[in-house]
C-alpha positions, 0 to 999 in steps of 0.5 A, spaced: 539 501 502 540 500 509 541 494 513 538 497 519 532 493 522 536 486 521 533 481 526 528 486 529 534 490 532 535 497 531 542 500 527 545 502 534 544 495 537 547 492 531 553 496 531 553 494 539 553 487 537 558 488 532 563 491 537 561 485 542 563 480 536 569 483 534 572 484 541 570 476 542 574 474 536 580 478 538 580 476 545 579 468 543 584 469 537 589 473 541 589 469 548 590 462 544 596 466 540 599 469 546 599 462 550 603 459 544 607 465 544 605 468 537 606 475 537 604 477 530 597 473 531 596 477 537 597 484 533 593 481 527 587 479 531 587 486 535 588 489 528 582 485 525 577 488 531 577 495 529 574 494 522 570 488 524 566 493 529 565 499 524 563 495 518 556 498 519 558 505 519 564 505 514 563 498 510 568 499 504 573 503 508 573 497 513 573 492 508 579 495 505 583 495 512 581 488 513 584 486 506 590 489 508 591 486 514 589 479 511 594 479 506 599 480 512 596 475 516 596 470 510 604 472 508 606 471 515 601 465 517 599 469 523 592 465 523 589 459 522 583 462 518 586 469 516 580 471 511 574 469 516 574 477 518 574 479 511 568 475 510 565 478 516 566 485 513 564 483 506 557 481 508 555 488 510 558 491 503 554 486 499 548 488 503 549 495 502 552 496 495 549 493 489 552 487 485 557 489 480 554 491 474 559 488 468 557 481 467 565 480 467 565 482 474 560 478 476 563 472 473 569 473 476 566 473 483 563 467 481 569 463 478 573 465 484 568 462 489 567 456 485 574 454 484 575 455 492 569 451 493 572 445 489 579 446 491 577 446 498 573 439 497 578 436 493 583 438 499 578 435 504 578 428 500 585 428 499 586 428 507 589 435 508 585 439 513 583 446 512 589 451 514 595 446 513 597 448 506 597 455 504 593 454 497 588 450 501 588 456 506 587 461 501 582 458 497 578 456 503 578 463 505 576 465 498 570 460 498 568 463 505 568 470 502 564 468 496 559 465 501 558 471 505 558 476 498 552 471 495 548 471 502 549 479 502 546 480 495 541 475 496 538 478 503 539 485 499 535 483 493 529 480 498 529 487 502 529 490 495 523 486 493 519 487 499 520 495 499 518 495 491 512 490 493 510 495 499 511 501 494 506 498 489 501 496 495 501 504 497 501 506 490 495 502 489 492 504 496 492 511 493 489 510 487 483 507 490 482 512 495 483 517 489 477 513 485 473 513 491 474 521 492 472 522 485 466 517 486 464 521 492 465 528 488 461 525 482 455 523 486 455 530 490 456 534 484 452 531 479 446 530 483 446 537 486 447 540 479 442 536 476 436 538 480 439 545 480 439 545 473 432 542 472 429 547 477 432 553 474 429 551 467 422 550 470 423 557 474 425 560 467 419 557 463 414 559 468 417 566 470 412 570 465 406 565 466 406 563 473 411 567 477 408 564 483 412 557 482 418 561 481 419 562 489 418 554 490 423 553 484 428 558 488 427 555 494 429 548 492 435 551 488 437 554 495 436 548 499 440 543 494 446 548 493 446 548 501 446 541 502 451 540 497 456 545 500 455 541 507 457 534 503 463 537 500 465 541 506 464 534 510 469 530 504 474 536 504 474 536 512 476 528 512 482 530 507 485 535 512 491 533 515 490 538 521 488 536 528 484 542 529 476 540 530 471 541 525 464 542 525 462 537 520 455 534 518 455 527 519 455 523 512 449 521 508 446 515 510 439 512 510 436 517 515 437 522 509 433 518 504 427 522 505 430 529 504 433 526 498 426 523 495 423 530 497 428 534 493 427 529 487 419 530 488 420 537 487 422 536 480 415 533 478 417 526 479 413 522 484 418 518 489 415 512 493 420 510 498 420 504 502 426 503 507 425 496 511 432 495 515 431 492 522 438 492 524 443 498 523 447 498 518 455 499 518 456 507 516 460 505 510 454 501 507 449 506 509 453 511 505 454 506 499 446 505 499 445 513 500 450 514 494 447 508 490 440 511 491 442 518 489 445 516 483 439 513 481 434 518 482 439 523 479 439 519 472 431 519 473 431 526 474 436 528 468 434 522 463 428 518 464 423 523 463 419 519 468 413 521 472 414 516 478 419 512 481 419 507 486 425 506 491 426 500 496 431 499 501 430 492 505 435 489 510 436 482 512 442 478 515 448 481 513 445 483 506 441 489 504 437 490 497 436 496 493 431 497 487 430 503 484 424 503 478 421 508 474 416 509 468 420 513 464 423 512 457 429 507 459 434 511 462 440 513 459 443 510 453 449 505 455 453 505 461 454 513 463 459 515 469 453 514 474 452 507 473 459 505 472 460 508 479 454 504 482 458 498 479 464 500 482 461 501 489 458 494 489 464 491 487 467 493 493 462 489 497 463 483 492 455 484 491 451 483 485 448 489 480 443 489 474 441 495 471 437 496 464 430 497 461 424 493 464 420 489 459 414 493 461 417 500 460 421 504 464 428 503 467 430 499 473 437 498 478 437 492 482 443 492 487 445 487 493 450 488 498 453 483 502 457 485 508 459 483 515 458 486 522 463 490 524 465 492 517 468 499 516 
C-alpha cells in the first residue's frame, strides 16, 4: 500500500514536504543548541534531518537510522525531545507496513504505549515537566511513538477499506454489465432464431404441396438473419476498445417496432401495433421498450399458438406503458428466461411488471417504465 495522494498531494510533493520539515527541524533545534553551546545537539539534529527527509523513500532504513541516533541522543541528553523524530518516521512505517501479526507483538506495542501515557500523566500530576527526568523523557517519547504507530495503522486500515469498497463496486459494475450484455444477446438470438425456426418449418412443410410459399419463407429467414447480424455487430462494436470508427446501424428503438411486427406477421400471427408517444424517449428507454416488445412477440411466436396479438405503447409525462396481449393458449409454463429478462429490465427503472394468463383466455404482459428526462 502506498501513501501517495495524502492531503491531495502527489508522492513527489509529499517527499518535498518531508525535506522542508526535516530542514526546518534541523535549523530550529540546531540554532537553539548552537546558541547554548551544545555541539552534540547540533550534530544530532543534523543527523535526524536525513532520515526524516527520506522517510517516504526508504521508510524502514530511515527508522533504523533514527532509532540509532535516538539512542545516542537519549544517552548524552542531547535534545529535550529525542524521540520526536522517531515518531515522525514511525508514522510512515505504520502507514506502509502491515501491523504485527502475532498477538504478543501487538500487545507489547499497546502495553508500551499505555505505560508511557500513564507514567507521563503521573509525571505531569507530580509536577515534573516532560524532559526533566530521564524516565519521563523516554516514556513520553514512547507515548508519542505509540500514538504515531496507531494513527498510521488507522489511516492504513481506512485506505484499505476504501480500496476494497472501490474494488467491490467495480466488480459489481462488471457483473451488471455482463448481465446486460447477456440479456441483449438473449433477446437478439432468441427472437431471430425463433422466427427462423418457424419459417424453416413452414418451408419444409409446404415444399411439396405449395412450393410458391417457400420463397416467402426464405425471404423472411434472409431478412431476419441479416437484421440479427446487424444488431450483433452493433453490440460487439460497443464492446470494442479500439478508437477506429465503425459503420454501425443505430440501436433498436420505437422506429423499429413496425418492422418487428411485420416479421412476426409473416409467421401467421396478426399483430395490431399502436404506438402513441408524444415526446421522444431517452435512447436507453426506447431500447428497453423495443426489447420488451421483441421478447413478448418471440414468446407469442414460439409458445402461445396465437392467431392475433395486440401491442400498445403509450407515453406520458416521465413514464411509458407497454402492453402485449395475445389470444393464444396462455404463454409458457412458469417464468422462462425471456420473462425473467423483462422483469430485470423493468427493475432497472423501478417500474411495474405483470405477466400471466388472462381470464378470458390468452396471455398478457403489462409494463410501466418511469424515467426522468435526460436519463441515459
